[in-house]
C-alpha positions in Angstrom: 121.9 -85.8 40.2 121.6 -85.9 36.5 119.3 -82.9 35.7 121.6 -80.9 38.2 125.0 -81.6 36.2 123.0 -81.2 32.6 122.0 -77.7 34.1 125.5 -77.1 35.0 126.6 -77.6 31.6 124.2 -75.4 29.8 124.8 -72.4 32.3 128.3 -73.4 31.7 128.3 -73.8 27.8 126.2 -71.1 27.2 127.4 -67.0 28.4 125.4 -67.6 32.0 122.2 -65.9 31.5 120.5 -65.2 34.7 117.6 -67.0 33.5 119.6 -70.0 32.8 121.7 -69.6 36.2 118.0 -69.2 38.0 117.2 -72.5 36.8 119.9 -74.4 37.5 119.9 -73.3 41.3 116.2 -74.4 41.1 117.2 -77.7 39.7 119.6 -78.0 42.3 117.4 -77.0 45.0 114.5 -79.4 43.4 117.5 -82.0 43.7 118.2 -81.3 47.3 114.4 -81.9 48.4 114.7 -85.5 46.4 118.3 -86.3 48.2 117.2 -84.9 51.3 113.8 -88.1 51.3 116.8 -90.7 50.4 118.7 -90.0 53.3 120.9 -87.5 51.7 124.2 -87.1 53.7 125.7 -83.4 53.7 129.2 -84.7 53.4 128.5 -86.5 50.0 127.7 -82.5 48.9 131.7 -81.9 49.5 132.5 -85.2 47.4 130.6 -84.1 44.7 132.3 -80.2 44.8 135.4 -81.8 45.0 134.7 -84.0 41.5 133.2 -81.2 40.2 136.2 -78.4 40.8 138.8 -80.6 41.4 138.7 -83.3 38.8 136.3 -81.8 36.2 137.2 -78.6 36.2 141.2 -79.6 36.0 140.5 -82.3 33.0 138.4 -80.1 31.2 140.6 -77.1 31.6 143.9 -79.0 30.6 142.7 -79.9 27.7 140.9 -76.9 27.0 144.0 -73.8 26.7 141.1 -71.1 26.5 139.8 -72.2 29.6 141.8 -70.2 32.2 141.2 -67.0 34.6 137.7 -65.7 34.6 136.2 -68.4 32.3 137.3 -70.6 34.7 136.7 -68.6 37.7 132.9 -68.5 36.3 132.9 -72.0 35.8 133.7 -73.1 38.9 131.2 -70.3 40.8 128.8 -71.6 38.9 129.4 -75.1 40.1 130.0 -73.6 43.9 126.6 -71.8 43.4 125.1 -75.1 42.5 126.3 -77.4 44.8 125.3 -74.9 47.7 121.9 -74.6 46.7 121.6 -78.2 47.5 123.0 -77.7 50.3 121.3 -75.1 51.8 117.9 -77.1 50.5 118.8 -79.7 52.7 119.7 -78.1 55.8 116.2 -75.9 55.2 114.7 -79.0 55.0 116.3 -80.5 58.5 115.4 -77.7 59.9 111.5 -78.3 59.2 111.8 -81.4 60.2 113.2 -81.1 63.4 110.9 -78.0 63.9 108.1 -81.0 63.1 109.2 -83.1 65.7 109.9 -80.7 68.9 105.9 -79.3 67.9 105.2 -82.7 67.8 106.6 -83.2 71.3 105.3 -80.1 72.7 101.6 -81.0 71.8 102.4 -84.2 73.7 103.7 -82.5 76.3 101.4 -80.0 76.8 98.5 -82.7 76.6 100.4 -84.8 79.2 100.6 -81.9 81.3 97.0 -81.2 80.8 96.1 -84.6 82.1 98.5 -84.4 85.2 96.6 -81.2 86.2 93.3 -82.8 85.8 94.4 -85.5 87.8 95.7 -83.4 90.3 92.4 -81.5 90.6 90.5 -84.1 90.5 92.5 -85.9 93.4 92.1 -82.5 95.3 88.5 -82.3 95.0 87.8 -85.7 96.6 90.6 -85.1 99.0 88.7 -82.1 100.4 85.3 -84.1 100.1 86.7 -86.7 102.4 88.1 -83.9 104.8 84.3 -82.2 104.8 83.0 -85.6 104.9 85.1 -86.6 108.0 84.3 -83.4 109.7 80.3 -83.7 109.3 80.8 -87.2 111.0 82.8 -85.4 113.7 
């Protein structure tokens, strides 16, 4: 999280160049992957957003009278985008994991079905053999 916050601070201090914003976005996405591995919960992103926008931005605005209107709006947009990037990456990671699990289960199901078909074919072949043998004995 420290890198995400440092990136946010760099963007907020600079006049938000596209390159800096892109780097913050990449850092946020990497952080989302890292947090996913640690068992990250999406509701944590809401808490972080509330703290950043509701607490930090408001506190900074009280201390810095020039931080109003467009400047504040831009800062809030950067924060929202960074949090959205973390959430988006986590959601993508979740979907990838779910797709892997479904694919694995589908493969196991296909294997089990193939085994059942082989068993059924063997049973029918033995039954047909038995019927033929029974007919030959009659």
